[in-house]
DRENLUM-492289 format. One record per residue (C-alpha): residue in one letter; x, y, z; residue number from 1. Coordinates in nm, 3 decimals. Example, Ala and Ser with C-alpha at 12.3 -4.5 7.8 and 13.67 -1.06 7.14 Angstrom:
// DRENLUM-492289
  r        X        Y        Z    k
  a    1.230   -0.450    0.780    1
  s    1.367   -0.106    0.714    2
***
This chain:
// DRENLUM-492289
  r        X        Y        Z    k
  m    2.110   -0.430    0.654    1
  v    2.139   -0.062    0.739    2
  n    2.056    0.119    1.059    3
  f    1.690    0.222    1.039    4
  p    1.632    0.517    1.274    5
  h    1.256    0.473    1.319    6
  h    1.085    0.277    1.594    7
  n    0.761    0.256    1.394    8
  l    0.647    0.270    1.031    9
  l    0.336    0.486    1.032   10
  g    0.357    0.666    0.699   11
  i    0.568    0.753    0.398   12
  a    0.562    1.114    0.519   13
  d    0.803    1.011    0.798   14
  l    1.061    0.856    0.565   15
  s    1.344    1.019    0.373   16
  a    1.434    0.921    0.017   17
  k    1.743    0.748    0.157   18
  e    1.535    0.539    0.396   19
  i    1.290    0.447    0.120   20
  e    1.585    0.346   -0.097   21
  a    1.718    0.122    0.182   22
  i    1.383   -0.062    0.207   23
  l    1.363   -0.102   -0.171   24
  q    1.721   -0.229   -0.188   25
  r    1.656   -0.486    0.085   26
  t    1.340   -0.589   -0.098   27
  a    1.540   -0.644   -0.418   28
  e    1.777   -0.869   -0.223   29
  h    1.486   -1.078   -0.095   30
  i    1.349   -1.110   -0.448   31
  e    1.686   -1.210   -0.591   32
  a    1.734   -1.472   -0.319   33
  g    1.374   -1.594   -0.348   34
  s    1.341   -1.569    0.030   35
  h    0.997   -1.410   -0.004   36
  l    0.868   -1.730   -0.162   37
  k    0.969   -1.979    0.105   38
  k    1.096   -1.996    0.459   39
  s    1.468   -2.060    0.500   40
  r    1.590   -2.234    0.813   41
  n    1.933   -2.082    0.758   42
  t    1.822   -1.725    0.814   43
  e    1.547   -1.638    1.061   44
  p    1.629   -1.287    1.187   45
  l    1.300   -1.258    1.376   46
  n    1.328   -1.593    1.551   47
  n    1.146   -1.590    1.890   48
  l    0.990   -1.248    1.822   49
  s    0.611   -1.212    1.837   50
  v    0.410   -1.030    1.570   51
  i    0.038   -0.959    1.602   52
  n   -0.165   -0.852    1.299   53
  l   -0.462   -0.651    1.429   54
  f   -0.699   -0.590    1.138   55
  m   -1.004   -0.383    1.224   56
  e   -1.105   -0.376    0.858   57
  n   -1.147   -0.673    0.628   58
  s   -0.839   -0.755    0.426   59
  t   -0.696   -1.046    0.233   60
  r   -0.386   -0.931    0.047   61
  t   -0.228   -0.713    0.314   62
  r   -0.310   -0.940    0.608   63
  v   -0.188   -1.260    0.441   64
  s    0.116   -1.077    0.307   65
  f    0.219   -0.971    0.658   66
  e    0.149   -1.321    0.791   67
  l    0.376   -1.480    0.530   68
  a    0.644   -1.213    0.576   69
  g    0.661   -1.270    0.951   70
  k    0.664   -1.648    0.928   71
  r    0.932   -1.654    0.659   72
  l    1.153   -1.448    0.889   73
  g    1.096   -1.690    1.177   74
  a    0.857   -1.481    1.388   75
  e    0.564   -1.612    1.587   76
  v    0.266   -1.459    1.405   77
  t   -0.090   -1.419    1.533   78
  s   -0.367   -1.252    1.334   79
  i   -0.677   -1.094    1.486   80
  s   -0.959   -0.993    1.251   81
  v   -1.238   -0.746    1.315   82
  a   -1.493   -1.026    1.349   83
  h   -1.305   -1.182    1.641   84
  s   -1.167   -0.877    1.822   85
  s   -1.282   -0.750    2.161   86
  i   -1.339   -0.406    2.006   87
  r   -1.639   -0.557    1.834   88
  k   -1.767   -0.638    2.184   89
  g   -1.728   -0.278    2.300   90
  e   -1.364   -0.261    2.413   91
  t   -1.197    0.074    2.349   92
  l   -0.881    0.110    2.144   93
  i   -0.693    0.219    2.457   94
  d   -0.804   -0.096    2.642   95
  t   -0.690   -0.302    2.347   96
  a   -0.351   -0.131    2.363   97
  q   -0.319   -0.212    2.733   98
  t   -0.408   -0.575    2.667   99
  l   -0.145   -0.601    2.395  100
  r    0.114   -0.439    2.621  101
  a    0.048   -0.705    2.883  102
  m    0.118   -0.973    2.620  103
  a    0.470   -0.833    2.560  104
  v    0.424   -0.814    2.184  105
  d    0.738   -0.727    1.985  106
  l    0.564   -0.583    1.677  107
  l    0.206   -0.487    1.601  108
  v    0.068   -0.452    1.247  109
  v   -0.256   -0.252    1.248  110
  r   -0.528   -0.176    0.996  111
  h   -0.801    0.055    1.122  112
  p   -1.092    0.241    0.961  113
  y   -1.009    0.571    1.133  114
  s   -0.720    0.800    1.044  115
  g   -0.484    0.844    1.336  116
  a   -0.586    0.527    1.522  117
  v   -0.254    0.357    1.443  118
  q   -0.065    0.663    1.565  119
  l   -0.260    0.647    1.891  120
  l   -0.167    0.282    1.944  121
  a    0.198    0.360    1.867  122
  e    0.195    0.628    2.138  123
  k    0.049    0.388    2.396  124
  l    0.271    0.087    2.322  125
  d    0.642    0.020    2.362  126
  c    0.654   -0.232    2.077  127
  h    0.716   -0.154    1.711  128
  v    0.402   -0.059    1.515  129
  i    0.342   -0.078    1.140  130
  n    0.051    0.100    0.975  131
  a   -0.129   -0.141    0.742  132
  g   -0.377    0.129    0.642  133
  d   -0.566    0.380    0.857  134
  g   -0.877    0.554    0.730  135
  f   -0.804    0.814    0.463  136
  h   -0.453    0.870    0.596  137
  e   -0.180    0.636    0.467  138
  h   -0.094    0.283    0.359  139
  p    0.287    0.295    0.354  140
  t    0.370   -0.069    0.279  141
  q    0.138   -0.069   -0.024  142
  a    0.319    0.233   -0.167  143
  l    0.654    0.063   -0.100  144
  s    0.525   -0.251   -0.274  145
  d    0.414   -0.045   -0.573  146
  a    0.750    0.130   -0.592  147
  a    0.940   -0.199   -0.569  148
  t    0.720   -0.344   -0.844  149
  i    0.789   -0.050   -1.074  150
  r    1.163   -0.073   -1.003  151
  a    1.160   -0.447   -1.080  152
  r    1.013   -0.378   -1.425  153
  r    1.155   -0.037   -1.512  154
  g    1.476   -0.035   -1.310  155
  k    1.408    0.313   -1.172  156
  l    1.151    0.555   -1.037  157
  d    1.327    0.883   -1.109  158
  g    1.183    1.062   -1.412  159
  l    0.892    0.824   -1.473  160
  k    0.549    0.973   -1.537  161
  v    0.289    0.806   -1.315  162
  a   -0.085    0.866   -1.338  163
  i   -0.290    0.775   -1.029  164
  c   -0.651    0.743   -1.144  165
  g   -0.993    0.705   -0.989  166
  d   -1.116    0.760   -0.635  167
  v   -0.822    0.968   -0.513  168
  r   -1.034    1.151   -0.254  169
  h   -1.093    0.842   -0.038  170
  s   -0.769    0.655   -0.109  171
  r   -0.491    0.618    0.149  172
  v   -0.298    0.423   -0.115  173
  a   -0.301    0.729   -0.340  174
  r   -0.171    0.956   -0.063  175
  s    0.117    0.725    0.025  176
  n    0.208    0.674   -0.340  177
  i    0.204    1.047   -0.415  178
  l    0.442    1.110   -0.125  179
  l    0.677    0.823   -0.209  180
  l    0.691    0.870   -0.585  181
  q    0.765    1.241   -0.557  182
  k    1.038    1.179   -0.299  183
  m    1.197    0.933   -0.540  184
  g    1.188    1.169   -0.838  185
  a    0.884    1.048   -1.031  186
  k    0.645    1.292   -1.197  187
  v    0.297    1.228   -1.057  188
  r   -0.042    1.308   -1.202  189
  i   -0.382    1.244   -1.045  190
  v   -0.682    1.179   -1.265  191
  a   -1.033    1.179   -1.118  192
  p   -1.381    1.322   -1.160  193
  p   -1.422    1.650   -0.971  194
  t   -1.625    1.478   -0.698  195
  l   -1.343    1.230   -0.630  196
  m   -1.057    1.478   -0.648  197
  p   -0.911    1.549   -0.302  198
  d   -0.973    1.897   -0.164  199
  e   -0.600    1.932   -0.094  200
  a   -0.491    1.827   -0.445  201
  n   -0.317    2.161   -0.500  202
  l   -0.102    2.097   -0.191  203
  y    0.044    1.774   -0.328  204
  g    0.243    1.946   -0.600  205
  v    0.104    1.713   -0.867  206
  q   -0.072    1.774   -1.196  207
  s   -0.449    1.722   -1.173  208
  f   -0.673    1.612   -1.459  209
  t   -1.045    1.543   -1.485  210
  d   -1.015    1.405   -1.839  211
  m   -0.880    1.049   -1.843  212
  r   -0.727    1.063   -2.189  213
  e   -0.551    1.391   -2.125  214
  g   -0.422    1.267   -1.791  215
  l   -0.281    0.944   -1.936  216
  t   -0.104    1.108   -2.229  217
  d    0.263    0.999   -2.243  218
  c    0.255    0.823   -1.903  219
  d    0.485    0.532   -1.814  220
  i    0.270    0.388   -1.535  221
  v   -0.108    0.393   -1.496  222
  m   -0.212    0.322   -1.138  223
  m   -0.585    0.254   -1.101  224
  l   -0.774    0.286   -0.771  225
  r   -1.079    0.107   -0.638  226
  l   -1.398    0.303   -0.577  227
  q   -1.400    0.324   -0.196  228
  t   -1.777    0.296   -0.161  229
  e   -1.749    0.198    0.207  230
  r   -1.595    0.539    0.284  231
  m   -1.838    0.747    0.079  232
  q   -2.102    0.946    0.259  233
  g   -2.332    1.055   -0.019  234
  i   -2.334    1.009   -0.395  235
  f   -2.003    1.079   -0.569  236
  v   -2.071    0.924   -0.912  237
  p   -2.399    0.929   -1.108  238
  s   -2.379    0.556   -1.182  239
  i   -2.124    0.278   -1.212  240
  r   -2.189    0.257   -1.586  241
  e   -2.117    0.627   -1.635  242
  y   -1.810    0.610   -1.412  243
  y   -1.667    0.324   -1.617  244
  h   -1.743    0.506   -1.942  245
  f   -1.540    0.811   -1.842  246
  y   -1.286    0.677   -1.591  247
  g   -1.265    0.299   -1.631  248
  l   -0.938    0.190   -1.792  249
  d   -0.970    0.012   -2.125  250
  q   -0.744   -0.036   -2.425  251
  e   -0.867    0.281   -2.593  252
  k   -0.788    0.506   -2.297  253
  l   -0.460    0.325   -2.231  254
  s   -0.352    0.397   -2.591  255
  y   -0.296    0.761   -2.487  256
  a   -0.016    0.649   -2.254  257
  k    0.321    0.531   -2.381  258
  n    0.320    0.217   -2.594  259
  d    0.492    0.019   -2.319  260
  a    0.298    0.173   -2.028  261
  l    0.230   -0.062   -1.740  262
  v   -0.093   -0.092   -1.542  263
  m   -0.118   -0.127   -1.163  264
  h   -0.399   -0.169   -0.910  265
  p   -0.375   -0.219   -0.531  266
  g   -0.668   -0.461   -0.543  267
  p   -0.923   -0.590   -0.522  268
  m   -1.001   -0.504   -0.884  269
  n   -1.361   -0.438   -0.982  270
  r   -1.382   -0.548   -1.343  271
  g   -1.609   -0.331   -1.553  272
  v   -1.587   -0.052   -1.295  273
  e   -1.221    0.059   -1.273  274
  i   -1.072   -0.165   -1.538  275
  d   -1.170   -0.361   -1.846  276
  s   -1.171   -0.737   -1.786  277
  n   -0.944   -0.813   -2.082  278
  l   -0.691   -0.558   -1.964  279
  a   -0.710   -0.699   -1.612  280
  d   -0.604   -1.037   -1.753  281
  d   -0.324   -0.901   -1.974  282
  l   -0.020   -1.005   -1.769  283
  s    0.219   -0.847   -2.020  284
  r    0.101   -0.503   -1.908  285
  n   -0.090   -0.556   -1.585  286
  l    0.137   -0.579   -1.277  287
  v   -0.129   -0.671   -1.021  288
  h    0.013   -1.018   -0.955  289
  d    0.366   -0.875   -0.935  290
  q    0.242   -0.625   -0.676  291
  v    0.105   -0.908   -0.459  292
  e    0.420   -1.122   -0.483  293
  i    0.660   -0.835   -0.424  294
  g    0.441   -0.715   -0.138  295
  v    0.560   -1.008    0.073  296
  a    0.925   -0.914    0.012  297
  v    0.855   -0.550    0.101  298
  r    0.687   -0.643    0.427  299
  m    0.974   -0.876    0.512  300
  s    1.209   -0.583    0.463  301
  c    0.998   -0.355    0.685  302
  l    0.976   -0.615    0.963  303
  e    1.351   -0.672    0.947  304
  m    1.446   -0.306    0.955  305
  l    1.228   -0.239    1.257  306
  c    1.306   -0.554    1.456  307
  a    1.620   -0.731    1.344  308
  p    1.949   -0.649    1.523  309
  t    2.188   -0.446    1.312  310
***
């Protein structure tokens, strides 16, 4: 364990390459020891600490991943979903923060539909706060999970060519991955139809492509994104069928990448929309299940670095 200088984990933008490396290294240690797969009574660094997962958007992978991570480190974990929260009954976010403060929570994991909401909670609370995804802003632990997954297969991030494809405009996962991958030396491309290209694409310092085959040429990693229909206000694609024809990943489009290129997706995958069903089931190239498994180890590392004594 190294000294982690941050009280909260709100975004990749706040982390240095050295700090990202420390999280990835700790994650590799968890994977090697298998501690992300089962609870060990011999090492419970978060014993007697309380963790609350406050999810104001529906989630399966991230919420369960944080639940398992906390429990395997010995923490007392409570999860609150949007359907059962007082906010659904009209309580403000500030009132929720005051309620949580009164409960003397040690760490709060938050997913919220509005960008900046997690930052607001962090400012109002004394406990540690982890951003599990806020609006269009960031999803830092997903980007860390993706990076750890690539490192597990490729042994490095530096110098790899990574194409992030699909609904980049509405994706917090894309933003966090762009920041992390560039900090760690990867060469990032974004591939999207013009309507789903972020307005600030030129500020990211990445290559932008609207042609899928051109964007995938010679890439090591192809990272597909889900169409974020719940965040779209208006029509961004003519039809699902046309979107899949031009931007859905299939074997023919993937052939433009390197012969050993690997495929990733933060999930949930929409077969026949973002990815061909056969390719989704090809575990020799598709790392989706690896991303889920390694995600537990990453979140264990983040919980440890914020809460465990050094």
